[in-house]
C-alpha positions, 0 to 999 in steps of 0.5 A, a space after each residue: 666720396 669713398 670708392 664703394 659709395 661711388 661704385 654703388 651710386 653708379 650701378 644704382 643709376 645704371 639700373 634706374 636708367 635701364 628700368 626707366 628706358 625699358 618701361 618707357 619703351 614697353 609702354 610705347 610698343 605695347 599698343 602694337 603687341 610688342 615688347 622691348 625684346 620683340 621690338 629689338 629683334 624687329 629693328 635688328 632684322 630691319 637692318 639684317 634681313 635673312 639672318 639666321 636664328 643663331 646669328 640673331 641670338 649672337 647679335 642680340 646677346 640672348 639665348 637660342 631658346 629665347 630667340 626661337 620663342 621671340 620668332 614664334 611670337 612674331 611669326 604668329 603676328 605675321 611680322 616675320 617669315 622663316 625661309 630655308 637657307 640655300 646651302 644649309 637645310 638646317 638653318 632658316 633665314 628670317 625675313 620681315 613681312 610688309 606689315 613688320 616693315 611699317 612697324 619697324 619704321 614707326 619704332 625707329 622714328 620713336 627711338 630716334 625721338 626718344 634718343 633726342 629727348 633723353 640725351 638733350 642737354 648732354 655735351 658731346 664730350 660727356 656723351 662720348 666719355 659716358 659711352 666709353 665707360 659703359 663699353 668698359 663696364 660691358 667688357 668687364 661684365 663679359 669677363 666675369 660672366 
């Protein structure tokens, strides 16, 4: 197989997998009034409560303006609260509400099960190699962007 054909096939499959995962995930969290972006933010906060908006934007690799709108939407749903950071009046730490913690637990259970299902039958060695390839692609994208 010619390199161009192989590269095209790889990027096409990567795009298909991304789209299918997003569609599947969005369908699952839609009932909770969430999107993939909002759910990712909740999951990150579940492990990093008190993170600032800047820290969240950096960790999730999204723009500051996007994080603000995501947080506004989650705050309207009573899922997060903003609290002033003790030593920096300009920054807010973001915390989950009790309601959000139960939603985060449900999402985490779904993610664990989804991972188990979509990776079924894939050898650990192959999964490790695929992960290495994806990390390399991600670094290359970062260098180009």
